[in-house]
N, CA, C, O and the ligand as a Tripos MOL2 file, in Angstrom:
@<TRIPOS>MOLECULE
protein
  305   303    77     0     0
PROTEIN
NO_CHARGES

@<TRIPOS>ATOM
      1 N           0.8400   -1.2120    0.0000 N.3       1 MET1
      2 CA          0.0000    0.0000    0.0000 C.3       1 MET1
      3 C           0.8710    1.2580    0.0000 C.2       1 MET1
      4 O           0.7070    2.1260   -0.8570 O.2       1 MET1
      5 N           1.7800    1.3550    0.9410 N.am      2 LEU2
      6 CA          2.6130    2.5540    0.9920 C.3       2 LEU2
      7 C           3.5620    2.6250   -0.1950 C.2       2 LEU2
      8 O           3.9010    3.7090   -0.6710 O.2       2 LEU2
      9 N           3.9780    1.4770   -0.6590 N.am      3 ASN3
     10 CA          4.9450    1.4780   -1.7500 C.3       3 ASN3
     11 C           4.4160    2.1660   -2.9990 C.2       3 ASN3
     12 O           5.1060    2.9840   -3.6080 O.2       3 ASN3
     13 N           3.1720    1.8280   -3.3820 N.am      4 TRP4
     14 CA          2.6990    2.4360   -4.6150 C.3       4 TRP4
     15 C           2.3990    3.9110   -4.4510 C.2       4 TRP4
     16 O           2.4710    4.6650   -5.4220 O.2       4 TRP4
     17 N           2.0690    4.3360   -3.2550 N.am      5 LEU5
     18 CA          1.8640    5.7710   -3.0270 C.3       5 LEU5
     19 C           3.1760    6.5180   -3.2310 C.2       5 LEU5
     20 O           3.2140    7.5560   -3.8920 O.2       5 LEU5
     21 N           4.2280    5.9900   -2.6690 N.am      6 ARG6
     22 CA          5.5270    6.6590   -2.7990 C.3       6 ARG6
     23 C           5.9780    6.6680   -4.2430 C.2       6 ARG6
     24 O           6.5020    7.6670   -4.7340 O.2       6 ARG6
     25 N           5.7710    5.5440   -4.9260 N.am      7 ARG7
     26 CA          6.2030    5.4430   -6.3170 C.3       7 ARG7
     27 C           5.4590    6.4740   -7.1580 C.2       7 ARG7
     28 O           6.0490    7.1480   -8.0030 O.2       7 ARG7
     29 N           4.1400    6.5870   -6.9130 N.am      8 GLY8
     30 CA          3.3480    7.5120   -7.7040 C.3       8 GLY8
     31 C           3.7620    8.9560   -7.4950 C.2       8 GLY8
     32 O           3.7630    9.7480   -8.4370 O.2       8 GLY8
     33 N           4.1160    9.3030   -6.2600 N.am      9 ARG9
     34 CA          4.4940   10.6850   -5.9990 C.3       9 ARG9
     35 C           5.8700   10.9980   -6.5240 C.2       9 ARG9
     36 O           6.1220   12.1110   -6.9850 O.2       9 ARG9
     37 N           6.7640   10.0320   -6.4630 N.am     10 GLY10
     38 CA          8.1540   10.3530   -6.7380 C.3      10 GLY10
     39 C           8.5630   10.2230   -8.1820 C.2      10 GLY10
     40 O           9.5950   10.7590   -8.5850 O.2      10 GLY10
     41 N           7.7600    9.5090   -8.9820 N.am     11 SER11
     42 CA          8.2400    9.1450  -10.3110 C.3      11 SER11
     43 C           8.0410   10.2500  -11.3370 C.2      11 SER11
     44 O           8.6720   10.2360  -12.3940 O.2      11 SER11
     45 N           7.1800   11.1950  -11.0410 N.am     12 ARG12
     46 CA          6.9150   12.2190  -12.0460 C.3      12 ARG12
     47 C           7.2280   13.6100  -11.5040 C.2      12 ARG12
     48 O           6.7420   14.0000  -10.4430 O.2      12 ARG12
     49 N           8.0260   14.3310  -12.2300 N.am     13 GLN13
     50 CA          8.2700   15.7260  -11.8980 C.3      13 GLN13
     51 C           7.2670   16.5630  -12.6760 C.2      13 GLN13
     52 O           6.8180   16.1740  -13.7540 O.2      13 GLN13
     53 N           6.9230   17.7150  -12.1170 N.am     14 SER14
     54 CA          6.0020   18.5690  -12.8480 C.3      14 SER14
     55 C           6.7670   19.3580  -13.9020 C.2      14 SER14
     56 O           7.6250   20.1800  -13.5820 O.2      14 SER14
     57 N           6.4500   19.1010  -15.1270 N.am     15 THR15
     58 CA          7.0740   19.8030  -16.2530 C.3      15 THR15
     59 C           5.9620   20.2910  -17.1660 C.2      15 THR15
     60 O           4.7970   19.9360  -16.9870 O.2      15 THR15
     61 N           6.3220   21.0910  -18.1230 N.am     16 SER16
     62 CA          5.3090   21.5780  -19.0550 C.3      16 SER16
     63 C           4.7410   20.4190  -19.8650 C.2      16 SER16
     64 O           3.5810   20.4680  -20.2730 O.2      16 SER16
     65 N           5.5230   19.3960  -20.1020 N.am     17 ALA17
     66 CA          5.0340   18.2430  -20.8660 C.3      17 ALA17
     67 C           3.8640   17.5790  -20.1440 C.2      17 ALA17
     68 O           2.8990   17.1450  -20.7740 O.2      17 ALA17
     69 N           3.9580   17.5050  -18.8290 N.am     18 VAL18
     70 CA          2.8760   16.8990  -18.0630 C.3      18 VAL18
     71 C           1.5980   17.7010  -18.2280 C.2      18 VAL18
     72 O           0.5080   17.1370  -18.3170 O.2      18 VAL18
     73 N           1.7380   19.0360  -18.2680 N.am     19 GLN19
     74 CA          0.5610   19.8780  -18.3850 C.3      19 GLN19
     75 C          -0.1760   19.6190  -19.6840 C.2      19 GLN19
     76 O          -1.4060   19.5880  -19.7030 O.2      19 GLN19
     77 N           0.5500   19.4340  -20.7570 N.am     20 VAL20
     78 CA         -0.0870   19.1460  -22.0340 C.3      20 VAL20
     79 C          -0.8290   17.8190  -21.9510 C.2      20 VAL20
     80 O          -1.9620   17.7000  -22.4190 O.2      20 VAL20
     81 N          -0.1820   16.8220  -21.3510 N.am     21 GLU21
     82 CA         -0.8380   15.5330  -21.1760 C.3      21 GLU21
     83 C          -2.1200   15.6780  -20.3540 C.2      21 GLU21
     84 O          -3.1440   15.0720  -20.6700 O.2      21 GLU21
     85 N          -2.0490   16.4770  -19.3150 N.am     22 THR22
     86 CA         -3.1960   16.6410  -18.4330 C.3      22 THR22
     87 C          -4.4110   17.1510  -19.1890 C.2      22 THR22
     88 O          -5.5360   16.7210  -18.9350 O.2      22 THR22
     89 N          -4.1790   18.0700  -20.1170 N.am     23 ALA23
     90 CA         -5.2850   18.6980  -20.8240 C.3      23 ALA23
     91 C          -6.1040   17.6750  -21.6100 C.2      23 ALA23
     92 O          -7.3150   17.8350  -21.7600 O.2      23 ALA23
     93 N          -5.4580   16.6390  -22.1060 N.am     24 SER24
     94 CA         -6.1780   15.6720  -22.9210 C.3      24 SER24
     95 C          -6.4380   14.3620  -22.1840 C.2      24 SER24
     96 O          -6.9220   13.3940  -22.7710 O.2      24 SER24
     97 N          -6.1140   14.3430  -20.9020 N.am     25 CYS25
     98 CA         -6.2530   13.1030  -20.1380 C.3      25 CYS25
     99 C          -7.6340   13.0430  -19.5010 C.2      25 CYS25
    100 O          -8.1180   14.0410  -18.9660 O.2      25 CYS25
    101 N          -8.2650   11.8840  -19.5560 N.am     26 ALA26
    102 CA         -9.5910   11.7180  -18.9480 C.3      26 ALA26
    103 C          -9.4970   11.2800  -17.4920 C.2      26 ALA26
    104 O         -10.5180   11.0860  -16.8310 O.2      26 ALA26
    105 N          -8.2640   11.1240  -16.9870 N.am     27 HIS27
    106 CA         -8.0420   10.7260  -15.5910 C.3      27 HIS27
    107 C          -8.8320    9.4470  -15.2580 C.2      27 HIS27
    108 O          -9.6670    9.4310  -14.3530 O.2      27 HIS27
    109 N          -8.5490    8.4070  -15.9960 N.am     28 LEU28
    110 CA         -9.3430    7.1810  -15.8590 C.3      28 LEU28
    111 C          -8.9440    6.3290  -14.6660 C.2      28 LEU28
    112 O          -9.7510    5.5420  -14.1710 O.2      28 LEU28
    113 N          -7.7120    6.4760  -14.2000 N.am     29 VAL29
    114 CA         -7.2760    5.6940  -13.0410 C.3      29 VAL29
    115 C          -6.7830    6.6700  -11.9810 C.2      29 VAL29
    116 O          -5.8100    7.3950  -12.1910 O.2      29 VAL29
    117 N          -7.4570    6.6790  -10.8570 N.am     30 LEU30
    118 CA         -7.1550    7.6530   -9.8040 C.3      30 LEU30
    119 C          -6.5590    6.9710   -8.5900 C.2      30 LEU30
    120 O          -7.0390    5.9320   -8.1370 O.2      30 LEU30
    121 N          -5.5010    7.5790   -8.0730 N.am     31 MET31
    122 CA         -4.9100    7.0930   -6.8280 C.3      31 MET31
    123 C          -5.3730    8.0110   -5.7010 C.2      31 MET31
    124 O          -5.0580    9.2010   -5.7050 O.2      31 MET31
    125 N          -6.1070    7.4780   -4.7490 N.am     32 PRO32
    126 CA         -6.5390    8.3160   -3.6280 C.3      32 PRO32
    127 C          -5.3690    8.6980   -2.7490 C.2      32 PRO32
    128 O          -4.3730    7.9780   -2.6850 O.2      32 PRO32
    129 N          -5.4860    9.8250   -2.0740 N.am     33 ARG33
    130 CA         -4.4820   10.1810   -1.0720 C.3      33 ARG33
    131 C          -5.2090   10.6410    0.1900 C.2      33 ARG33
    132 O          -6.3530   11.0930    0.1570 O.2      33 ARG33
    133 N          -4.5020   10.5050    1.2790 N.am     34 TRP34
    134 CA         -5.0980   10.7890    2.5820 C.3      34 TRP34
    135 C          -4.1970   11.7210    3.3680 C.2      34 TRP34
    136 O          -2.9730   11.6060    3.3050 O.2      34 TRP34
    137 N          -4.7970   12.6470    4.1110 N.am     35 ASP35
    138 CA         -4.0200   13.5140    4.9920 C.3      35 ASP35
    139 C          -3.6640   12.8060    6.2850 C.2      35 ASP35
    140 O          -2.5970   13.0330    6.8550 O.2      35 ASP35
    141 N          -4.5710   11.9380    6.7470 N.am     36 ALA36
    142 CA         -4.3530   11.2590    8.0180 C.3      36 ALA36
    143 C          -3.9520    9.8140    7.7710 C.2      36 ALA36
    144 O          -4.6090    9.0840    7.0280 O.2      36 ALA36
    145 N          -2.8640    9.4210    8.4080 N.am     37 VAL37
    146 CA         -2.3540    8.0680    8.2060 C.3      37 VAL37
    147 C          -3.4140    7.0260    8.5670 C.2      37 VAL37
    148 O          -3.5250    5.9860    7.9180 O.2      37 VAL37
    149 N          -4.1930    7.3230    9.6190 N.am     38 GLU38
    150 CA         -5.1680    6.3230   10.0530 C.3      38 GLU38
    151 C          -6.3210    6.1630    9.0650 C.2      38 GLU38
    152 O          -7.1020    5.2180    9.1770 O.2      38 GLU38
    153 N          -6.4360    7.0760    8.1000 N.am     39 HIS39
    154 CA         -7.4940    6.9650    7.0920 C.3      39 HIS39
    155 C          -7.0530    6.1820    5.8640 C.2      39 HIS39
    156 O          -7.8760    5.8170    5.0240 O.2      39 HIS39
    157 N          -5.7670    5.9270    5.7640 N.am     40 MET40
    158 CA         -5.2340    5.2830    4.5600 C.3      40 MET40
    159 C          -5.9280    3.9630    4.2870 C.2      40 MET40
    160 O          -6.1480    3.1560    5.1900 O.2      40 MET40
    161 N          -6.2690    3.7590    3.0210 N.am     41 GLY41
    162 CA         -6.9270    2.5370    2.6210 C.3      41 GLY41
    163 C          -8.4340    2.6430    2.6060 C.2      41 GLY41
    164 O          -9.1130    1.7510    2.0960 O.2      41 GLY41
    165 N          -8.9740    3.7250    3.1610 N.am     42 LYS42
    166 CA        -10.4280    3.9030    3.1820 C.3      42 LYS42
    167 C         -10.8040    4.9320    2.1140 C.2      42 LYS42
    168 O         -10.6600    6.1360    2.3220 O.2      42 LYS42
    169 N         -11.2790    4.4500    0.9910 N.am     43 ALA43
    170 CA        -11.5070    5.3140   -0.1650 C.3      43 ALA43
    171 C         -12.4700    6.4410    0.1630 C.2      43 ALA43
    172 O         -12.3230    7.5490   -0.3530 O.2      43 ALA43
    173 N         -13.4540    6.1750    1.0120 N.am     44 GLU44
    174 CA        -14.4570    7.2090    1.3020 C.3      44 GLU44
    175 C         -13.8800    8.3480    2.1310 C.2      44 GLU44
    176 O         -14.5000    9.4050    2.2440 O.2      44 GLU44
    177 N         -12.7010    8.1470    2.7110 N.am     45 LEU45
    178 CA        -12.0720    9.1920    3.5210 C.3      45 LEU45
    179 C         -10.9340    9.8940    2.7850 C.2      45 LEU45
    180 O         -10.2170   10.7020    3.3750 O.2      45 LEU45
    181 N         -10.7700    9.5900    1.5070 N.am     46 ALA46
    182 CA         -9.7010   10.2160    0.7370 C.3      46 ALA46
    183 C          -9.8980   11.7300    0.6860 C.2      46 ALA46
    184 O         -11.0230   12.2160    0.5630 O.2      46 ALA46
    185 N          -8.7990   12.4660    0.7830 N.am     47 THR47
    186 CA         -8.8830   13.9300    0.7300 C.3      47 THR47
    187 C          -8.6180   14.4590   -0.6650 C.2      47 THR47
    188 O          -8.8060   15.6470   -0.9290 O.2      47 THR47
    189 N          -8.1830   13.5860   -1.5580 N.am     48 GLY48
    190 CA         -7.9210   14.0050   -2.9220 C.3      48 GLY48
    191 C          -7.4690   12.8040   -3.7280 C.2      48 GLY48
    192 O          -7.3580   11.6950   -3.2060 O.2      48 GLY48
    193 N          -7.2100   13.0360   -4.9960 N.am     49 TYR49
    194 CA         -6.8310   11.9470   -5.8880 C.3      49 TYR49
    195 C          -5.7340   12.4300   -6.8170 C.2      49 TYR49
    196 O          -5.5820   13.6240   -7.0730 O.2      49 TYR49
    197 N          -4.9740   11.4640   -7.3120 N.am     50 LYS50
    198 CA         -3.9420   11.7840   -8.2920 C.3      50 LYS50
    199 C          -4.1240   10.8470   -9.4700 C.2      50 LYS50
    200 O          -4.2800    9.6380   -9.2980 O.2      50 LYS50
    201 N          -4.1030   11.4120  -10.6660 N.am     51 CYS51
    202 CA         -4.2800   10.5870  -11.8580 C.3      51 CYS51
    203 C          -3.0370    9.7320  -12.0810 C.2      51 CYS51
    204 O          -1.9130   10.2350  -12.0730 O.2      51 CYS51
    205 N          -3.2540    8.4430  -12.2770 N.am     52 ASP52
    206 CA         -2.1190    7.5470  -12.4810 C.3      52 ASP52
    207 C          -1.4760    7.7540  -13.8460 C.2      52 ASP52
    208 O          -0.2950    7.4580  -14.0250 O.2      52 ASP52
    209 N          -2.2330    8.2560  -14.7990 N.am     53 ALA53
    210 CA         -1.7090    8.4060  -16.1570 C.3      53 ALA53
    211 C          -0.9070    9.6890  -16.3290 C.2      53 ALA53
    212 O           0.1960    9.6550  -16.8730 O.2      53 ALA53
    213 N          -1.4370   10.8120  -15.8800 N.am     54 CYS54
    214 CA         -0.7800   12.0960  -16.1540 C.3      54 CYS54
    215 C          -0.2220   12.7540  -14.9040 C.2      54 CYS54
    216 O           0.5150   13.7350  -15.0040 O.2      54 CYS54
    217 N          -0.5580   12.2320  -13.7240 N.am     55 GLY55
    218 CA         -0.0290   12.8010  -12.4950 C.3      55 GLY55
    219 C          -0.7720   14.0190  -11.9980 C.2      55 GLY55
    220 O          -0.3490   14.6520  -11.0300 O.2      55 GLY55
    221 N          -1.8720   14.3560  -12.6430 N.am     56 HIS56
    222 CA         -2.6400   15.5300  -12.2330 C.3      56 HIS56
    223 C          -3.2780   15.3020  -10.8620 C.2      56 HIS56
    224 O          -3.8020   14.2240  -10.5780 O.2      56 HIS56
    225 N          -3.2250   16.3240  -10.0270 N.am     57 ASP57
    226 CA         -3.8700   16.2530   -8.7180 C.3      57 ASP57
    227 C          -5.3180   16.6980   -8.8340 C.2      57 ASP57
    228 O          -5.6070   17.7690   -9.3670 O.2      57 ASP57
    229 N          -6.2110   15.8830   -8.3400 N.am     58 LEU58
    230 CA         -7.6220   16.2310   -8.3310 C.3      58 LEU58
    231 C          -8.0700   16.4350   -6.8930 C.2      58 LEU58
    232 O          -7.5970   15.7570   -5.9800 O.2      58 LEU58
    233 N          -8.9780   17.3680   -6.7030 N.am     59 THR59
    234 CA         -9.5720   17.5230   -5.3820 C.3      59 THR59
    235 C         -10.5000   16.3410   -5.1300 C.2      59 THR59
    236 O         -10.7900   15.5500   -6.0280 O.2      59 THR59
    237 N         -10.9500   16.2450   -3.9020 N.am     60 ARG60
    238 CA        -11.8950   15.1840   -3.5590 C.3      60 ARG60
    239 C         -13.1360   15.2620   -4.4630 C.2      60 ARG60
    240 O         -13.6230   14.2430   -4.9530 O.2      60 ARG60
    241 N         -13.6380   16.4860   -4.6740 N.am     61 GLU61
    242 CA        -14.8420   16.6530   -5.4920 C.3      61 GLU61
    243 C         -14.5750   16.2700   -6.9460 C.2      61 GLU61
    244 O         -15.3790   15.5730   -7.5660 O.2      61 GLU61
    245 N         -13.4460   16.7250   -7.4870 N.am     62 GLU62
    246 CA        -13.1070   16.4000   -8.8740 C.3      62 GLU62
    247 C         -12.9410   14.8940   -9.0470 C.2      62 GLU62
    248 O         -13.3820   14.3130  -10.0380 O.2      62 GLU62
    249 N         -12.3020   14.2840   -8.0690 N.am     63 GLY63
    250 CA        -12.0800   12.8520   -8.1490 C.3      63 GLY63
    251 C         -13.3820   12.0730   -8.1170 C.2      63 GLY63
    252 O         -13.5510   11.0950   -8.8450 O.2      63 GLY63
    253 N         -14.2920   12.5110   -7.2750 N.am     64 GLN64
    254 CA        -15.5540   11.7860   -7.1900 C.3      64 GLN64
    255 C         -16.3910   11.9910   -8.4420 C.2      64 GLN64
    256 O         -17.1180   11.0920   -8.8630 O.2      64 GLN64
    257 N         -16.2890   13.1760   -9.0370 N.am     65 GLU65
    258 CA        -16.9730   13.3910  -10.3180 C.3      65 GLU65
    259 C         -16.4110   12.4620  -11.3850 C.2      65 GLU65
    260 O         -17.1550   11.8560  -12.1560 O.2      65 GLU65
    261 N         -15.0840   12.3590  -11.4180 N.am     66 ALA66
    262 CA        -14.4530   11.4860  -12.4010 C.3      66 ALA66
    263 C         -14.8730   10.0340  -12.1840 C.2      66 ALA66
    264 O         -15.1190    9.2990  -13.1390 O.2      66 ALA66
    265 N         -14.9530    9.6330  -10.9170 N.am     67 LEU67
    266 CA        -15.3580    8.2580  -10.6260 C.3      67 LEU67
    267 C         -16.7870    8.0150  -11.1040 C.2      67 LEU67
    268 O         -17.1160    6.9280  -11.5800 O.2      67 LEU67
    269 N         -17.6280    9.0330  -10.9750 N.am     68 GLN68
    270 CA        -19.0230    8.8630  -11.4270 C.3      68 GLN68
    271 C         -19.1090    8.8000  -12.9440 C.2      68 GLN68
    272 O         -20.0420    8.2200  -13.4990 O.2      68 GLN68
    273 N         -18.1180    9.4060  -13.6180 N.am     69 ARG69
    274 CA        -18.0940    9.3370  -15.0790 C.3      69 ARG69
    275 C         -17.5010    8.0350  -15.5780 C.2      69 ARG69
    276 O         -17.4970    7.7890  -16.7850 O.2      69 ARG69
    277 N         -17.0010    7.1970  -14.6880 N.am     70 GLY70
    278 CA        -16.4950    5.9040  -15.1190 C.3      70 GLY70
    279 C         -15.0390    5.6540  -14.8130 C.2      70 GLY70
    280 O         -14.5210    4.5840  -15.1320 O.2      70 GLY70
    281 N         -14.3580    6.6180  -14.1990 N.am     71 SER71
    282 CA        -12.9820    6.3760  -13.7810 C.3      71 SER71
    283 C         -12.9920    5.3390  -12.6730 C.2      71 SER71
    284 O         -14.0200    5.0950  -12.0420 O.2      71 SER71
    285 N         -11.8390    4.7330  -12.4450 N.am     72 ARG72
    286 CA        -11.7780    3.7540  -11.3670 C.3      72 ARG72
    287 C         -10.5930    4.0790  -10.4680 C.2      72 ARG72
    288 O          -9.6640    4.7910  -10.8500 O.2      72 ARG72
    289 N         -10.6620    3.5360   -9.2700 N.am     73 LEU73
    290 CA         -9.5700    3.7320   -8.3290 C.3      73 LEU73
    291 C          -8.4170    2.8210   -8.6800 C.2      73 LEU73
    292 O          -8.6110    1.6850   -9.1150 O.2      73 LEU73
    293 N          -7.2290    3.3260   -8.4890 N.am     74 PHE74
    294 CA         -6.0200    2.5370   -8.7160 C.3      74 PHE74
    295 C          -6.0960    1.2350   -7.9160 C.2      74 PHE74
    296 O          -6.4150    1.2450   -6.7270 O.2      74 PHE74
    297 N          -5.8030    0.1260   -8.5760 N.am     75 GLY75
    298 CA         -5.7510   -1.1500   -7.8820 C.3      75 GLY75
    299 C          -7.0950   -1.8750   -7.8270 C.2      75 GLY75
    300 O          -7.1960   -2.9560   -7.2470 O.2      75 GLY75
    301 N          -8.1240   -1.2820   -8.4290 N.am     76 THR76
    302 CA         -9.4210   -1.9510   -8.4290 C.3      76 THR76
    303 C          -9.7930   -2.3980   -9.8410 C.2      76 THR76
    304 O         -10.8570   -2.9840  -10.0430 O.2      76 THR76
    305 ZN         -5.0020   12.1760  -15.9980 Zn       77 ZN77
@<TRIPOS>BOND
     1     1     2 1
     2     2     3 1
     3     3     4 2
     4     3     5 am
     5     5     6 1
     6     6     7 1
     7     7     8 2
     8     7     9 am
     9     9    10 1
    10    10    11 1
    11    11    12 2
    12    11    13 am
    13    13    14 1
    14    14    15 1
    15    15    16 2
    16    15    17 am
    17    17    18 1
    18    18    19 1
    19    19    20 2
    20    19    21 am
    21    21    22 1
    22    22    23 1
    23    23    24 2
    24    23    25 am
    25    25    26 1
    26    26    27 1
    27    27    28 2
    28    27    29 am
    29    29    30 1
    30    30    31 1
    31    31    32 2
    32    31    33 am
    33    33    34 1
    34    34    35 1
    35    35    36 2
    36    35    37 am
    37    37    38 1
    38    38    39 1
    39    39    40 2
    40    39    41 am
    41    41    42 1
    42    42    43 1
    43    43    44 2
    44    43    45 am
    45    45    46 1
    46    46    47 1
    47    47    48 2
    48    47    49 am
    49    49    50 1
    50    50    51 1
    51    51    52 2
    52    51    53 am
    53    53    54 1
    54    54    55 1
    55    55    56 2
    56    55    57 am
    57    57    58 1
    58    58    59 1
    59    59    60 2
    60    59    61 am
    61    61    62 1
    62    62    63 1
    63    63    64 2
    64    63    65 am
    65    65    66 1
    66    66    67 1
    67    67    68 2
    68    67    69 am
    69    69    70 1
    70    70    71 1
    71    71    72 2
    72    71    73 am
    73    73    74 1
    74    74    75 1
    75    75    76 2
    76    75    77 am
    77    77    78 1
    78    78    79 1
    79    79    80 2
    80    79    81 am
    81    81    82 1
    82    82    83 1
    83    83    84 2
    84    83    85 am
    85    85    86 1
    86    86    87 1
    87    87    88 2
    88    87    89 am
    89    89    90 1
    90    90    91 1
    91    91    92 2
    92    91    93 am
    93    93    94 1
    94    94    95 1
    95    95    96 2
    96    95    97 am
    97    97    98 1
    98    98    99 1
    99    99   100 2
   100    99   101 am
   101   101   102 1
   102   102   103 1
   103   103   104 2
   104   103   105 am
   105   105   106 1
   106   106   107 1
   107   107   108 2
   108   107   109 am
   109   109   110 1
   110   110   111 1
   111   111   112 2
   112   111   113 am
   113   113   114 1
   114   114   115 1
   115   115   116 2
   116   115   117 am
   117   117   118 1
   118   118   119 1
   119   119   120 2
   120   119   121 am
   121   121   122 1
   122   122   123 1
   123   123   124 2
   124   123   125 am
   125   125   126 1
   126   126   127 1
   127   127   128 2
   128   127   129 am
   129   129   130 1
   130   130   131 1
   131   131   132 2
   132   131   133 am
   133   133   134 1
   134   134   135 1
   135   135   136 2
   136   135   137 am
   137   137   138 1
   138   138   139 1
   139   139   140 2
   140   139   141 am
   141   141   142 1
   142   142   143 1
   143   143   144 2
   144   143   145 am
   145   145   146 1
   146   146   147 1
   147   147   148 2
   148   147   149 am
   149   149   150 1
   150   150   151 1
   151   151   152 2
   152   151   153 am
   153   153   154 1
   154   154   155 1
   155   155   156 2
   156   155   157 am
   157   157   158 1
   158   158   159 1
   159   159   160 2
   160   159   161 am
   161   161   162 1
   162   162   163 1
   163   163   164 2
   164   163   165 am
   165   165   166 1
   166   166   167 1
   167   167   168 2
   168   167   169 am
   169   169   170 1
   170   170   171 1
   171   171   172 2
   172   171   173 am
   173   173   174 1
   174   174   175 1
   175   175   176 2
   176   175   177 am
   177   177   178 1
   178   178   179 1
   179   179   180 2
   180   179   181 am
   181   181   182 1
   182   182   183 1
   183   183   184 2
   184   183   185 am
   185   185   186 1
   186   186   187 1
   187   187   188 2
   188   187   189 am
   189   189   190 1
   190   190   191 1
   191   191   192 2
   192   191   193 am
   193   193   194 1
   194   194   195 1
   195   195   196 2
   196   195   197 am
   197   197   198 1
   198   198   199 1
   199   199   200 2
   200   199   201 am
   201   201   202 1
   202   202   203 1
   203   203   204 2
   204   203   205 am
   205   205   206 1
   206   206   207 1
   207   207   208 2
   208   207   209 am
   209   209   210 1
   210   210   211 1
   211   211   212 2
   212   211   213 am
   213   213   214 1
   214   214   215 1
   215   215   216 2
   216   215   217 am
   217   217   218 1
   218   218   219 1
   219   219   220 2
   220   219   221 am
   221   221   222 1
   222   222   223 1
   223   223   224 2
   224   223   225 am
   225   225   226 1
   226   226   227 1
   227   227   228 2
   228   227   229 am
   229   229   230 1
   230   230   231 1
   231   231   232 2
   232   231   233 am
   233   233   234 1
   234   234   235 1
   235   235   236 2
   236   235   237 am
   237   237   238 1
   238   238   239 1
   239   239   240 2
   240   239   241 am
   241   241   242 1
   242   242   243 1
   243   243   244 2
   244   243   245 am
   245   245   246 1
   246   246   247 1
   247   247   248 2
   248   247   249 am
   249   249   250 1
   250   250   251 1
   251   251   252 2
   252   251   253 am
   253   253   254 1
   254   254   255 1
   255   255   256 2
   256   255   257 am
   257   257   258 1
   258   258   259 1
   259   259   260 2
   260   259   261 am
   261   261   262 1
   262   262   263 1
   263   263   264 2
   264   263   265 am
   265   265   266 1
   266   266   267 1
   267   267   268 2
   268   267   269 am
   269   269   270 1
   270   270   271 1
   271   271   272 2
   272   271   273 am
   273   273   274 1
   274   274   275 1
   275   275   276 2
   276   275   277 am
   277   277   278 1
   278   278   279 1
   279   279   280 2
   280   279   281 am
   281   281   282 1
   282   282   283 1
   283   283   284 2
   284   283   285 am
   285   285   286 1
   286   286   287 1
   287   287   288 2
   288   287   289 am
   289   289   290 1
   290   290   291 1
   291   291   292 2
   292   291   293 am
   293   293   294 1
   294   294   295 1
   295   295   296 2
   296   295   297 am
   297   297   298 1
   298   298   299 1
   299   299   300 2
   300   299   301 am
   301   301   302 1
   302   302   303 1
   303   303   304 2
@<TRIPOS>SUBSTRUCTURE
     1 MET1         2 RESIDUE 1 A MET
     2 LEU2         6 RESIDUE 1 A LEU
     3 ASN3        10 RESIDUE 1 A ASN
     4 TRP4        14 RESIDUE 1 A TRP
     5 LEU5        18 RESIDUE 1 A LEU
     6 ARG6        22 RESIDUE 1 A ARG
     7 ARG7        26 RESIDUE 1 A ARG
     8 GLY8        30 RESIDUE 1 A GLY
     9 ARG9        34 RESIDUE 1 A ARG
    10 GLY10       38 RESIDUE 1 A GLY
    11 SER11       42 RESIDUE 1 A SER
    12 ARG12       46 RESIDUE 1 A ARG
    13 GLN13       50 RESIDUE 1 A GLN
    14 SER14       54 RESIDUE 1 A SER
    15 THR15       58 RESIDUE 1 A THR
    16 SER16       62 RESIDUE 1 A SER
    17 ALA17       66 RESIDUE 1 A ALA
    18 VAL18       70 RESIDUE 1 A VAL
    19 GLN19       74 RESIDUE 1 A GLN
    20 VAL20       78 RESIDUE 1 A VAL
    21 GLU21       82 RESIDUE 1 A GLU
    22 THR22       86 RESIDUE 1 A THR
    23 ALA23       90 RESIDUE 1 A ALA
    24 SER24       94 RESIDUE 1 A SER
    25 CYS25       98 RESIDUE 1 A CYS
    26 ALA26      102 RESIDUE 1 A ALA
    27 HIS27      106 RESIDUE 1 A HIS
    28 LEU28      110 RESIDUE 1 A LEU
    29 VAL29      114 RESIDUE 1 A VAL
    30 LEU30      118 RESIDUE 1 A LEU
    31 MET31      122 RESIDUE 1 A MET
    32 PRO32      126 RESIDUE 1 A PRO
    33 ARG33      130 RESIDUE 1 A ARG
    34 TRP34      134 RESIDUE 1 A TRP
    35 ASP35      138 RESIDUE 1 A ASP
    36 ALA36      142 RESIDUE 1 A ALA
    37 VAL37      146 RESIDUE 1 A VAL
    38 GLU38      150 RESIDUE 1 A GLU
    39 HIS39      154 RESIDUE 1 A HIS
    40 MET40      158 RESIDUE 1 A MET
    41 GLY41      162 RESIDUE 1 A GLY
    42 LYS42      166 RESIDUE 1 A LYS
    43 ALA43      170 RESIDUE 1 A ALA
    44 GLU44      174 RESIDUE 1 A GLU
    45 LEU45      178 RESIDUE 1 A LEU
    46 ALA46      182 RESIDUE 1 A ALA
    47 THR47      186 RESIDUE 1 A THR
    48 GLY48      190 RESIDUE 1 A GLY
    49 TYR49      194 RESIDUE 1 A TYR
    50 LYS50      198 RESIDUE 1 A LYS
    51 CYS51      202 RESIDUE 1 A CYS
    52 ASP52      206 RESIDUE 1 A ASP
    53 ALA53      210 RESIDUE 1 A ALA
    54 CYS54      214 RESIDUE 1 A CYS
    55 GLY55      218 RESIDUE 1 A GLY
    56 HIS56      222 RESIDUE 1 A HIS
    57 ASP57      226 RESIDUE 1 A ASP
    58 LEU58      230 RESIDUE 1 A LEU
    59 THR59      234 RESIDUE 1 A THR
    60 ARG60      238 RESIDUE 1 A ARG
    61 GLU61      242 RESIDUE 1 A GLU
    62 GLU62      246 RESIDUE 1 A GLU
    63 GLY63      250 RESIDUE 1 A GLY
    64 GLN64      254 RESIDUE 1 A GLN
    65 GLU65      258 RESIDUE 1 A GLU
    66 ALA66      262 RESIDUE 1 A ALA
    67 LEU67      266 RESIDUE 1 A LEU
    68 GLN68      270 RESIDUE 1 A GLN
    69 ARG69      274 RESIDUE 1 A ARG
    70 GLY70      278 RESIDUE 1 A GLY
    71 SER71      282 RESIDUE 1 A SER
    72 ARG72      286 RESIDUE 1 A ARG
    73 LEU73      290 RESIDUE 1 A LEU
    74 PHE74      294 RESIDUE 1 A PHE
    75 GLY75      298 RESIDUE 1 A GLY
    76 THR76      302 RESIDUE 1 A THR
    77 ZN77       305 GROUP 0 **** ****
C-alpha cells in the first residue's frame, strides 16, 4: 500500500510536458491520497486523488466526479 503511493508521488516531476498531457487526459485511473495516516486505505475518507496516467492532482470533489463518469480507483 505505501509502496505504490511513494512510487506515484516520486516518479513524475512537474514539467510543461505533463501539463499538455493533463489537458487531454480523462483521468481514468485515480490514486486516492489521505491527509491522516489512520485513514489510509479507506476510499471514502480520501482527501484528494492523483491521476495515475498524467499525475494531475484532483480535489476530492473532482475525483468523485471522475469516478461517477467511469474512472476507477487505482488497484481496483
Ligand atoms: Zn489524468
